[in-house]
C-alpha positions as CSV (number, residue, x, y, z in Angstrom):
1,X,63.4,-40.0,-217.6
2,X,64.3,-37.0,-215.7
3,X,63.7,-33.8,-217.5
4,X,64.2,-31.0,-215.2
5,X,65.9,-30.6,-211.8
6,X,65.0,-27.4,-209.8
7,X,66.9,-26.5,-206.6
8,X,66.4,-23.5,-204.1
9,X,68.5,-22.7,-201.0
10,X,70.3,-25.9,-200.9
11,X,73.9,-26.0,-199.3
12,X,75.7,-23.6,-201.7
13,X,73.0,-23.6,-204.5
14,X,70.9,-20.6,-204.3
15,X,68.7,-21.0,-207.5
16,X,69.4,-23.4,-209.9
17,X,67.4,-25.3,-212.7
18,X,68.6,-28.1,-215.1
19,X,67.0,-29.4,-218.2
20,X,67.8,-33.0,-219.0
21,X,67.5,-34.8,-222.3
22,X,67.9,-38.6,-223.5
23,X,71.2,-40.2,-223.7
24,X,74.3,-39.5,-221.8
25,X,74.8,-36.4,-219.9
26,X,77.8,-35.8,-218.0
27,X,78.6,-33.2,-215.3
28,X,82.0,-31.9,-214.7
29,X,83.7,-29.5,-212.7
30,X,86.7,-28.6,-210.5
31,X,86.6,-30.6,-207.2
32,X,84.6,-29.1,-204.7
33,X,82.6,-27.1,-207.4
34,X,79.3,-29.1,-205.9
35,X,78.6,-31.8,-208.1
36,X,78.0,-34.1,-204.9
37,X,75.4,-31.4,-203.8
38,X,73.6,-32.0,-206.9
39,X,73.2,-35.6,-206.3
40,X,72.5,-34.9,-202.6
41,X,69.7,-32.6,-203.7
42,X,68.4,-35.1,-206.3
43,X,68.5,-37.9,-203.6
44,X,66.6,-35.4,-201.3
45,X,63.8,-35.0,-203.9
46,X,63.8,-39.0,-204.5
47,X,63.0,-39.6,-201.0
48,X,66.3,-39.9,-198.8
49,X,66.5,-38.8,-195.5
50,X,66.9,-35.0,-195.0
51,X,68.9,-32.9,-192.6
52,X,68.8,-29.4,-191.5
53,X,72.4,-29.0,-192.7
54,X,71.4,-29.2,-196.4
55,X,69.4,-25.9,-196.1
56,X,71.7,-22.8,-197.1
57,X,73.1,-20.6,-194.4
58,X,70.8,-18.0,-193.9
59,X,67.7,-19.7,-195.4
60,X,64.6,-20.8,-193.5
61,X,64.0,-23.5,-195.9
62,X,65.6,-25.5,-199.2
63,X,63.3,-27.2,-201.7
64,X,64.2,-29.7,-204.4
65,X,61.8,-30.6,-207.5
66,X,62.5,-33.2,-210.1
67,X,60.3,-33.5,-213.0
68,X,60.0,-37.1,-214.7
69,X,58.3,-38.0,-218.2
70,X,56.7,-41.4,-217.5
71,X,56.0,-43.7,-220.4
72,X,53.0,-45.6,-220.1
73,X,53.2,-48.9,-218.3
74,X,56.0,-47.6,-216.0
75,X,55.8,-49.1,-212.6
76,X,55.7,-45.5,-210.7
77,X,52.2,-45.2,-212.5
78,X,50.6,-48.3,-210.6
79,X,52.2,-46.9,-207.1
80,X,50.4,-43.4,-208.2
81,X,47.1,-45.3,-209.0
82,X,47.3,-47.2,-205.5
83,X,47.8,-43.9,-203.7
84,X,45.0,-42.1,-205.6
85,X,47.5,-39.6,-207.2
86,X,46.9,-38.2,-210.8
87,X,49.4,-38.4,-213.2
88,X,49.3,-37.6,-217.1
89,X,52.7,-38.6,-218.2
90,X,54.4,-36.1,-216.1
91,X,55.3,-36.8,-212.2
92,X,56.7,-34.1,-210.4
93,X,58.4,-34.9,-206.8
94,X,59.0,-32.1,-204.6
95,X,60.7,-32.2,-201.2
96,X,60.9,-28.9,-198.9
97,X,63.7,-29.3,-196.2
98,X,63.4,-27.2,-193.0
99,X,66.3,-25.7,-191.2
100,X,65.2,-27.5,-188.1
101,X,65.6,-30.8,-190.0
102,X,61.8,-31.1,-190.8
103,X,60.8,-31.9,-194.3
104,X,57.5,-31.9,-196.2
105,X,56.9,-34.2,-199.6
106,X,54.6,-33.6,-202.4
107,X,53.9,-35.7,-205.5
108,X,52.3,-33.7,-208.0
109,X,51.7,-31.0,-205.5
110,X,49.8,-33.4,-203.4
111,X,51.0,-34.0,-200.0
112,X,52.5,-37.5,-199.2
113,X,54.4,-39.4,-197.0
114,X,58.5,-39.3,-197.5
115,X,58.2,-43.1,-197.7
116,X,55.8,-42.9,-200.8
117,X,58.6,-40.6,-202.4
118,X,61.0,-43.2,-201.7
119,X,59.1,-46.0,-203.4
120,X,58.7,-43.8,-206.4
121,X,62.3,-42.6,-206.4
122,X,63.2,-46.4,-206.3
123,X,61.3,-47.0,-209.3
124,X,62.6,-43.8,-211.3
125,X,66.3,-43.6,-210.5
126,X,69.2,-45.5,-209.6
127,X,72.1,-43.8,-208.2
128,X,75.6,-45.9,-208.1
129,X,78.9,-44.7,-207.0
130,X,81.7,-45.5,-204.9
131,X,79.5,-45.3,-201.9
132,X,77.7,-48.5,-200.4
133,X,74.6,-46.4,-199.5
134,X,74.4,-45.3,-202.9
135,X,75.0,-48.6,-204.7
136,X,71.6,-50.2,-205.1
137,X,73.3,-53.6,-205.2
138,X,72.5,-55.3,-201.8
139,X,71.8,-59.0,-201.9
140,X,68.3,-58.4,-201.7
141,X,68.2,-56.8,-205.0
142,X,70.4,-59.5,-206.5
143,X,67.7,-61.9,-207.0
144,X,65.5,-59.2,-208.9
145,X,68.3,-58.3,-211.3
146,X,69.1,-62.2,-212.0
147,X,65.2,-62.5,-212.8
148,X,65.3,-59.4,-215.0
149,X,68.0,-60.9,-217.0
150,X,66.5,-64.3,-217.1
151,X,63.1,-62.6,-218.0
152,X,61.4,-64.5,-215.3
153,X,59.3,-61.6,-213.7
154,X,55.8,-63.0,-214.7
155,X,56.9,-66.5,-213.7
156,X,58.0,-64.9,-210.3
157,X,54.8,-62.7,-209.8
158,X,52.8,-66.1,-210.5
159,X,54.9,-67.7,-207.9
160,X,54.2,-65.1,-205.4
161,X,50.5,-65.6,-206.0
162,X,50.8,-69.4,-205.3
163,X,52.8,-68.8,-202.3
164,X,49.8,-66.6,-201.0
165,X,47.6,-69.3,-201.8
166,X,49.4,-71.9,-200.3
167,X,49.9,-70.0,-197.1
168,X,46.1,-69.0,-197.0
169,X,44.9,-72.5,-197.4
170,X,47.4,-73.6,-194.5
171,X,46.3,-70.8,-192.4
172,X,42.7,-71.9,-192.9
173,X,43.5,-75.7,-192.1
174,X,45.0,-74.9,-188.9
175,X,42.1,-72.4,-187.9
176,X,39.8,-75.5,-188.6
177,X,42.2,-77.8,-186.8
178,X,42.0,-75.3,-183.8
179,X,38.2,-75.0,-184.0
180,X,37.5,-78.9,-183.8
181,X,40.2,-79.3,-180.9
182,X,38.1,-76.5,-178.9
183,X,35.0,-78.1,-180.1
184,X,35.9,-81.6,-179.0
185,X,36.5,-80.3,-175.4
186,X,33.4,-78.5,-175.4
187,X,31.4,-81.2,-177.4
188,X,29.2,-82.5,-174.5
189,X,28.2,-79.0,-173.4
190,X,27.6,-78.4,-177.1
191,X,25.2,-81.3,-177.4
192,X,23.4,-80.4,-174.4
193,X,23.0,-77.0,-175.2
194,X,22.0,-77.8,-178.6
195,X,19.5,-80.2,-177.5
196,X,18.0,-77.9,-174.9
197,X,17.7,-75.0,-177.4
198,X,16.1,-77.2,-179.8
199,X,13.5,-78.6,-177.4
200,X,12.7,-74.7,-176.6
201,X,12.7,-73.8,-180.2
202,X,12.8,-70.1,-179.5
203,X,11.4,-67.5,-182.0
204,X,12.5,-63.9,-183.0
205,X,10.2,-61.6,-181.1
206,X,8.3,-64.4,-179.1
207,X,9.4,-62.9,-175.4
208,X,7.4,-59.7,-176.4
209,X,4.4,-61.2,-177.8
210,X,4.1,-63.7,-174.5
211,X,4.6,-60.6,-172.4
212,X,1.7,-58.7,-174.2
213,X,-0.7,-61.5,-174.2
214,X,-0.1,-62.4,-170.4
215,X,-0.4,-58.9,-169.6
216,X,-3.8,-58.8,-171.3
217,X,-5.0,-62.1,-169.8
218,X,-4.0,-60.6,-166.2
219,X,-5.8,-57.4,-166.7
220,X,-9.0,-59.5,-168.0
221,X,-8.9,-61.4,-164.6
222,X,-8.8,-58.2,-162.5
223,X,-12.1,-56.7,-164.2
224,X,-14.1,-60.0,-164.9
225,X,-16.0,-60.2,-161.7
226,X,-17.0,-56.1,-161.9
227,X,-18.1,-56.5,-165.5
228,X,-20.1,-59.6,-164.7
229,X,-22.0,-57.9,-161.6
230,X,-22.6,-55.0,-163.5
231,X,-24.0,-57.2,-166.2
232,X,-26.2,-59.1,-163.7
233,X,-27.4,-55.6,-162.1
234,X,-28.4,-54.4,-165.4
235,X,-29.6,-57.4,-167.3
236,X,-29.9,-60.1,-164.9
237,X,-32.8,-61.6,-162.7
238,X,-32.7,-58.2,-160.7
239,X,-32.7,-56.3,-163.8
240,X,-34.9,-53.1,-164.0
241,X,-35.4,-53.6,-167.5
242,X,-38.8,-55.4,-167.4
243,X,-40.3,-53.4,-164.6
244,X,-39.3,-50.2,-166.3
245,X,-40.9,-51.7,-169.4
246,X,-44.3,-52.8,-167.8
247,X,-44.5,-49.4,-166.2
248,X,-44.2,-47.4,-169.5
249,X,-46.8,-49.6,-171.1
250,X,-49.2,-48.9,-168.2
251,X,-48.6,-45.1,-168.7
252,X,-49.0,-45.2,-172.5
253,X,-52.5,-46.7,-171.9
254,X,-53.6,-43.8,-169.5
255,X,-52.2,-41.2,-171.8
256,X,-55.3,-40.6,-173.4
257,X,-56.9,-39.8,-170.3
258,X,-54.4,-37.8,-169.0
259,X,-54.0,-35.4,-172.2
260,X,-50.1,-34.3,-172.2
261,X,-49.5,-34.7,-168.5
262,X,-47.8,-37.9,-168.8
263,X,-45.8,-37.4,-172.1
264,X,-42.5,-36.1,-170.2
265,X,-42.4,-39.0,-167.9
266,X,-43.1,-41.5,-170.6
267,X,-40.2,-40.0,-172.8
268,X,-38.0,-40.0,-170.0
269,X,-38.7,-43.6,-169.0
270,X,-37.9,-44.7,-172.6
271,X,-34.8,-42.8,-172.6
272,X,-33.8,-44.9,-169.5
273,X,-34.9,-48.2,-170.6
274,X,-33.0,-47.6,-174.2
275,X,-29.7,-46.5,-172.0
276,X,-30.2,-49.6,-169.6
277,X,-30.7,-51.8,-172.7
278,X,-27.5,-50.1,-174.5
279,X,-25.5,-50.7,-171.2
280,X,-26.8,-54.3,-171.2
281,X,-25.2,-54.8,-174.8
282,X,-22.1,-53.0,-174.0
283,X,-21.5,-55.1,-170.7
284,X,-21.9,-58.2,-172.8
285,X,-19.5,-57.3,-175.1
286,X,-17.0,-56.7,-172.5
287,X,-17.7,-59.9,-170.6
288,X,-17.1,-61.7,-174.2
289,X,-13.7,-59.6,-174.5
290,X,-12.7,-60.3,-171.1
291,X,-12.9,-64.2,-171.5
292,X,-9.7,-66.1,-171.2
293,X,-8.7,-69.5,-170.4
294,X,-6.7,-69.7,-167.0
295,X,-4.9,-72.7,-168.7
296,X,-3.7,-70.3,-171.1
297,X,-2.2,-67.9,-168.9
298,X,-0.7,-70.6,-167.2
299,X,1.0,-72.0,-170.7
300,X,2.0,-68.4,-171.4
301,X,3.7,-67.8,-168.3
302,X,5.4,-71.2,-168.3
303,X,6.9,-70.4,-171.8
304,X,8.0,-67.0,-170.8
305,X,9.6,-68.0,-167.6
306,X,11.3,-70.8,-169.8
307,X,12.7,-68.5,-172.6
308,X,14.1,-65.9,-169.6
309,X,15.7,-69.0,-167.8
310,X,17.5,-70.2,-171.0
311,X,18.7,-66.5,-171.9
312,X,20.0,-65.9,-168.4
313,X,21.8,-69.3,-168.4
314,X,23.5,-68.5,-171.6
315,X,23.9,-64.8,-170.9
316,X,22.4,-63.6,-174.1
317,X,18.8,-61.6,-174.6
318,X,15.8,-63.8,-175.2
319,X,15.8,-62.4,-178.8
320,X,19.1,-63.7,-179.5
321,X,18.5,-67.3,-178.6
322,X,17.4,-68.3,-182.0
323,X,20.7,-67.1,-183.3
324,X,22.4,-68.5,-180.5
325,X,21.0,-72.3,-181.3
326,X,21.9,-71.7,-184.9
327,X,25.5,-70.9,-183.7
328,X,25.9,-73.5,-181.4
329,X,24.4,-76.2,-184.0
330,X,27.0,-74.9,-186.4
331,X,29.9,-75.4,-183.9
332,X,28.6,-78.8,-182.9
333,X,28.5,-79.5,-186.8
334,X,32.0,-78.5,-187.0
335,X,33.1,-80.9,-184.3
336,X,30.9,-83.9,-185.7
337,X,32.2,-83.4,-189.4
338,X,35.3,-81.7,-188.8
339,X,37.6,-84.6,-189.3
340,X,35.9,-85.0,-192.7
341,X,36.3,-81.2,-193.4
342,X,39.9,-80.9,-191.9
343,X,41.2,-83.9,-194.1
344,X,39.8,-81.8,-197.2
345,X,41.5,-78.7,-196.1
346,X,44.7,-80.4,-195.3
347,X,44.4,-81.8,-198.9
348,X,43.9,-78.4,-200.4
349,X,46.9,-77.1,-198.6
350,X,49.0,-79.8,-199.5
351,X,48.1,-79.5,-203.6
352,X,48.7,-75.8,-203.0
353,X,51.9,-76.5,-201.6
354,X,52.9,-79.0,-204.5
355,X,51.9,-76.6,-206.9
356,X,54.1,-73.9,-205.3
357,X,57.0,-76.2,-205.1
358,X,57.1,-77.2,-209.0
359,X,57.2,-73.9,-210.0
360,X,59.8,-72.8,-207.4
361,X,61.9,-75.6,-208.6
362,X,61.4,-74.5,-212.1
363,X,62.2,-70.9,-211.5
364,X,65.3,-71.9,-209.5
365,X,66.3,-74.2,-212.4
366,X,65.9,-71.1,-214.8
367,X,67.9,-68.9,-212.6
368,X,70.8,-71.2,-212.1
369,X,70.9,-71.6,-216.2
370,X,70.5,-67.8,-216.3
371,X,73.4,-67.3,-213.7
372,X,76.2,-68.7,-215.9
373,X,75.0,-66.3,-218.9
374,X,75.0,-63.4,-216.6
375,X,78.5,-64.2,-215.2
376,X,79.9,-64.5,-218.6
377,X,78.3,-61.3,-220.0
378,X,79.9,-59.5,-216.8
379,X,83.3,-61.2,-217.3
380,X,83.1,-60.2,-221.0
381,X,83.2,-56.5,-219.8
382,X,85.9,-56.6,-216.9
383,X,89.4,-56.6,-218.8
384,X,88.5,-53.3,-220.8
385,X,87.6,-52.0,-217.1
386,X,91.0,-52.9,-215.6
387,X,89.5,-56.1,-213.9
388,X,91.0,-58.5,-216.2
389,X,92.4,-60.9,-213.3
390,X,89.0,-60.4,-211.5
391,X,85.8,-62.9,-211.8
392,X,82.4,-62.3,-211.1
393,X,80.0,-65.4,-210.0
394,X,76.5,-65.5,-209.0
395,X,76.3,-67.7,-205.9
396,X,73.0,-69.8,-204.8
397,X,72.0,-70.8,-201.2
398,X,68.7,-72.2,-200.0
399,X,66.1,-69.6,-198.7
400,X,63.0,-70.2,-196.6
401,X,60.4,-70.9,-199.4
402,X,58.4,-67.3,-200.1
403,X,56.8,-65.3,-202.8
404,X,60.0,-65.3,-204.8
405,X,60.7,-68.8,-204.2
406,X,63.5,-70.8,-202.8
407,X,66.6,-69.4,-203.8
408,X,69.4,-66.9,-202.0
409,X,71.4,-65.1,-204.7
410,X,74.1,-63.2,-204.2
411,X,76.9,-61.7,-206.6
412,X,80.4,-62.8,-205.6
413,X,83.5,-61.6,-207.0
414,X,87.3,-62.4,-206.7
415,X,89.5,-59.3,-207.6
416,X,92.9,-61.3,-208.0
417,X,93.7,-64.8,-208.9
418,X,94.6,-66.9,-205.8
419,X,92.5,-64.6,-203.6
420,X,89.4,-66.1,-202.1
421,X,86.0,-64.5,-203.6
422,X,83.3,-63.1,-201.5
423,X,80.2,-61.0,-201.6
424,X,80.4,-58.0,-204.0
425,X,80.2,-55.4,-201.4
426,X,82.5,-56.8,-199.2
427,X,85.6,-57.8,-201.6
428,X,85.5,-55.0,-204.2
429,X,86.9,-51.7,-203.2
430,X,85.2,-48.3,-204.1
431,X,86.4,-48.0,-207.5
432,X,86.2,-51.7,-208.3
433,X,82.6,-51.7,-207.1
434,X,81.7,-48.8,-209.5
435,X,83.3,-50.6,-212.5
436,X,81.5,-54.1,-211.6
437,X,78.5,-52.3,-211.2
438,X,79.0,-50.8,-214.6
439,X,79.8,-54.2,-216.1
440,X,76.8,-55.6,-214.5
441,X,74.5,-53.0,-215.8
442,X,75.8,-53.1,-219.3
443,X,75.2,-57.1,-219.1
444,X,71.9,-56.4,-217.9
445,X,71.1,-53.8,-220.6
446,X,67.6,-52.2,-219.7
447,X,66.3,-55.3,-218.0
448,X,65.7,-54.8,-214.0
449,X,66.9,-50.9,-214.6
450,X,65.3,-47.9,-213.3
451,X,64.7,-45.5,-216.5
452,X,67.5,-43.2,-215.1
453,X,70.8,-44.2,-214.1
454,X,73.3,-41.8,-212.3
455,X,77.0,-42.9,-211.9
456,X,78.9,-41.0,-209.2
457,X,82.9,-40.8,-210.3
458,X,83.0,-44.5,-211.2
459,X,86.1,-43.5,-213.2
460,X,88.2,-42.3,-209.9
461,X,91.5,-43.6,-209.9
462,X,91.6,-45.3,-213.3
463,X,93.9,-44.6,-216.5
464,X,93.1,-43.2,-219.8
465,X,92.3,-46.3,-221.7
466,X,90.2,-47.7,-218.7
467,X,88.3,-44.2,-218.7
468,X,87.7,-44.7,-222.3
469,X,86.2,-48.2,-221.9
470,X,83.9,-46.6,-219.1
471,X,83.0,-44.0,-221.6
472,X,82.1,-46.6,-224.1
473,X,79.7,-48.5,-221.8
474,X,78.1,-45.7,-220.6
475,X,77.3,-44.2,-223.8
476,X,76.2,-48.1,-224.7
477,X,73.8,-48.1,-221.8
478,X,72.6,-44.8,-222.6
479,X,70.9,-46.0,-225.9
480,X,68.6,-47.9,-223.9
481,X,68.1,-45.7,-220.6
482,X,68.9,-42.2,-219.6
483,X,72.1,-42.0,-218.0
484,X,73.9,-39.0,-215.8
485,X,77.4,-39.3,-214.9
486,X,79.6,-37.2,-212.4
487,X,83.1,-37.7,-214.1
488,X,86.7,-36.2,-214.2
489,X,87.7,-38.5,-216.9
490,X,87.8,-36.5,-220.5
491,X,87.5,-39.6,-222.3
492,X,83.9,-39.9,-220.5
493,X,83.0,-36.5,-221.3
494,X,83.9,-36.7,-224.8
495,X,81.2,-39.4,-225.3
496,X,78.3,-37.3,-223.7
497,X,75.4,-36.4,-225.7
498,X,75.0,-33.2,-223.3
499,X,77.7,-31.9,-221.0
500,X,76.7,-29.6,-218.1
501,X,79.6,-27.7,-216.2
502,X,79.3,-27.1,-212.4
503,X,81.4,-24.4,-211.0
504,X,81.7,-22.3,-207.6
505,X,81.4,-18.6,-208.0
506,X,81.2,-15.9,-205.4
507,X,78.1,-13.7,-205.1
508,X,77.7,-10.7,-202.4
509,X,81.0,-12.4,-200.7
510,X,79.1,-15.6,-200.6
511,X,80.1,-19.0,-202.3
512,X,77.5,-20.3,-204.7
513,X,77.2,-23.4,-206.9
514,X,76.5,-22.7,-210.5
515,X,75.6,-24.7,-213.5
516,X,76.0,-24.1,-217.1
517,X,75.0,-26.4,-220.0
518,X,77.9,-26.4,-222.7
519,X,77.7,-25.8,-226.2
520,X,80.2,-27.5,-228.6
521,X,82.7,-24.8,-228.4
522,X,82.5,-24.4,-224.4
523,X,82.4,-28.1,-224.2
524,X,85.8,-28.4,-226.1
525,X,87.2,-26.0,-223.9
526,X,86.2,-28.0,-220.6
527,X,87.3,-31.1,-221.9
528,X,90.7,-29.6,-222.6
529,X,90.7,-28.1,-219.0
530,X,90.3,-31.7,-217.8
531,X,93.3,-32.9,-220.0
532,X,95.8,-30.1,-219.1
533,X,94.7,-28.9,-215.8
534,X,94.5,-25.1,-214.9
535,X,96.5,-24.1,-217.8
536,X,94.6,-24.8,-221.2
537,X,97.1,-25.0,-224.2
538,X,96.6,-25.4,-227.7
539,X,97.9,-28.7,-227.6
540,X,95.1,-29.8,-225.1
541,X,92.4,-28.1,-227.2
542,X,93.7,-30.2,-229.9
543,X,93.8,-33.3,-227.7
544,X,90.1,-32.6,-226.7
545,X,88.8,-32.0,-230.6
546,X,90.4,-35.7,-231.2
547,X,88.5,-37.3,-228.2
548,X,85.2,-35.7,-229.6
549,X,85.5,-36.8,-232.9
550,X,87.0,-39.9,-232.0
551,X,83.8,-40.6,-229.7
552,X,81.5,-39.7,-232.5
């Protein structure tokens, strides 16, 4: 419920703070005192369109804050969770209105879009009055109210899930049908491409491996003749190794005769012989490493060129050929097995549609049964509201299947016997509309209602008996939800749990709107003023006392 409203620099309001409690709160005051300003300010906090004219003259900006106490499970809490906004039972909606027309919105001091503020406001407060833009009874809401009266909210939520499942199944069947049609047109190409790629059997990373092997074999081909020639020179038939070995042996036999004279030469020749032998071994190893099969090189080149040709043909990298082969095979499979899969998908869509239609029809029947009870409950409230000659009905029409079902629901009224009935918003006058709304709200009790209801002068242009009937019904509503009403009727004010006086004052030669919560004595005086006018007599005070006691 709304627990506090704070307003700064809005129209005639310089600074104002009002606390609200449970039950019925009335706001009274002379015409022009600023009661409508309070509702405009609250509407701004609830996400209504802003305007620079709302800012008090001379101020740069205005601001409105509305504080709500939320019970567990309130729909607004899920909206907060969906938008990652923390709330521990208390919710503060704040709107800053700039003089240039721009606005800023905050929820629990977190900046938000004004659309989110409006969504929260719709879940928190309903404002009903003589103006269509404030009466939240557009035909789109009639079905919601009827469902609330019938207790069908869970069934409708389940129906919405069934509708989405049906539409999803249909979309999947349509997509499959389109893929099959496209595939059939390309079936010949797909089969040829799949056969080609299956025969080629490309492997990831194969191109690089083939290129590396081809490069290695080409390098070996270039150096093989030189390595063979070097090996032949060092270790072949013309090798100096046997000659050097024989020479070393002859010199070693002469070593005793020559003393130390031949030792250096023998050592040098040994080293040369060892080096030649090492070179021979190294060249032999190089020859083995450089060996390759020319046919292997030919096969590697053919494979590499085939892979690259396929890649160019299909306009993909060589490494993507394997994935392409899998994808084309899957598409071909879709074509070849598509009719069977399509039949299954269509059957699933039909089954989903059948489930939806069965539930939608059951809900439609329940709505039509509840419509008569709702019309009867509203009709019971009309005579006391000076609408005894009026009639209220719930009209049904066919609607395109949707998440809410197959019904178009609209509230119709007839205000006089013999007059043609018609939609509530078109037939009822301002005052009649307000009273129809009150009768509807009483019939619905706390079903399908925001936790705070605000009625703006719904007792305008009615007599004392009707005003008393309105007061009784507002008080009954206030047992279930918080009710605030702007009223000029003393019979309504007498039934209030809390009474707030709105008056205009002058400060520093400037008109301002002030608000005063009234105690029992001041409340009696205000109701007497409402009865008597500007001159309050003792008789008016006594009548006010009787009204208060009679309403207790």
